[in-house]
C-alpha positions, 0 to 999 in steps of 0.5 A: 464165687462166694457171696460177698456179705451184706448183700441179699444177692450177688447180682441184680439185673435191671431190664428196662422194657416196652412192650416186649411181652413176647420176648420175656419168658425166653430171657428171663429162662436165658438168664436163670439158666447162665446164672444158675450154671455158674452158682451166682444168686440174683434178682431180676427186676423188670420195668415195665415202661407203659407198655400197651401189649401184655408184657405185664400179665406176662411178668405177673405170670412170670413171677409167681414161676421165679421168686427172684423176679420182681416187676416195677410197672409205670403208669405210663411211658417215662422213658428209659432213663426213668426205668433204669432209675426206678431200677437202680434204686430197687437194687440190692445186688453187689453188682448190678448190670443192665441188659435190654429186653429185646434179647439183643444182649445175651446174657451169657456175658452176666458171669464176666461182668460180674467178675470184672467188676469184683475181681478186677475192681472196676466201677463201671464196665460197658459192653461194646457191640463191636459187631453189630446187626443194625441197619447202617441208618443206625450204626454210622450215626452211632459211630459219630455219636460215640465219637463226640462223646469221646472226645468231650468226656474223655472216656474211651468207650466205643459204645456209650449207648450199649444197654448190656452194661456192669456197675458196683453197687456203689455207683448206681446208688451214688448217681440220678439218672434223668431226662434221656441221660441214660446214654451218658452212665458213664459220663456221670459216674466220671464226674461223681468221681468213680473213674475206673471204668473199662469195656468188654466186647459183647455178643449182638444178636439180632432182634427176634421179636417186634420192632425198634422203640428209637428212631434217629431223633434220639441222635439229635437229642443226643448231642443236646444232652451231652452239652447238657450233662457236660455243663451241669456236671462240670459248673453245678457247685461253680455256675460263676467260673462259667458264667464271670469268665464269659463276662469277663471276657465280653466286658473286657473286649467291649472296654478295650475297643470303646478306649480304643476308638475313644482314643483314636478319636483323641489322637487325631482331634489333636493333631487337627486330622479329620476324625467321625465320631464315635458314635458314628462307627459301628464298631462302637456299638458292637463294643457296647454291646459286648459290655451289656452282655458280659455284665449279663452274664455276671449278673447270670454267675451272681444269680446261679450261686445265689440258687446253689447257695440256698439248693438242698445238695449245696453240701451233698458230697459223695464219700467212697469210704471211711476206716472207723 
C-alpha cells in the first residue's frame, strides 16, 4: 500500500489504558509485527488514564526502543472518553484506530480495518465481537444495551461498545468525546454527517492479565448517556423545537379542558340543570397545571434559544470538502 499524501503516517492506533503494565510489552510487539509485515507506516499513542501500577514506567521504557510509540499521561483518572478525545487530538494518521490495552482486541484486525476506510471509503468501521469470552452477567446487559442503541439511533451495529474501531481522520478531528460518550461515537459521528458506518466481525480473546475495569453500573449510566446524547445531538441548535412542541401540546390540552369545563357549566346553567362550580372539579386544577407547564416549557425554549444564540459555536459547521 502506498502512503497517502499529506499524512505523516498511514495509521494511528490510540490505546487508552488503566493499570495494564503487564500487557503493554506484548501488545506493542504484536502491533509492530503485524503492521510492519503489511508495510504500513504507523504510530501507537498510549494514553495512561491515571494508572497506579507501573504502566507509565513501562511506556517510558518501550518508547526508548520504538520511535513509533508515543505516550500521554493524565494526572489522575478521567475516564475512557477523555483518553480517547486527547488521543484523537494527537493522532496524525490517515486512519485512526482504537483498541483496548488488555489484549482482548487483536492487532491482526488492523490492516483490514485500514483497508475498509481507505478503499471502501467508510467513515467509521466498528468491530463486532460475535463470539465473546465474557460471563453472562456482562453479555446479557450488553445485548440489551446494543438493542436499545440500535433502535434509538437507527445505526445497525451489533456491538457499539467494542473498543476496536477505525475512523477516517476527518471523523476524529470533527467530533468531541466527553463524559462517558465513548460508547456512542458512532451515534455522534452519524449526527455530525458521517453516515457511512460499517461493521466487521473481529476476534475476541480471553483476558490474559489483570481484571476488567468496568462494572455493571456502566450499563445504567449508558442508557442515561444515550438519552443525553440523543437530545443534545438533535436539538442543540434548535432547542425551541423540543421545548416549544411540548409546551404547545401541554398548553393546548390545558386550554381545551378549561374551555370544556367552562362550556359545560354555562350549558347546564342555561338549562337550569345542576352544575358544580368549575373550581370544585379536580379536572380544572389538572388543566391549570397543564397550562402553567406549557408556559414554563415555552420560557425554557426561549432561554435555550438565547443561550444558543450567544454560544461561541453557534455557527460552527462541518465542511466536508471544497473545490478551489
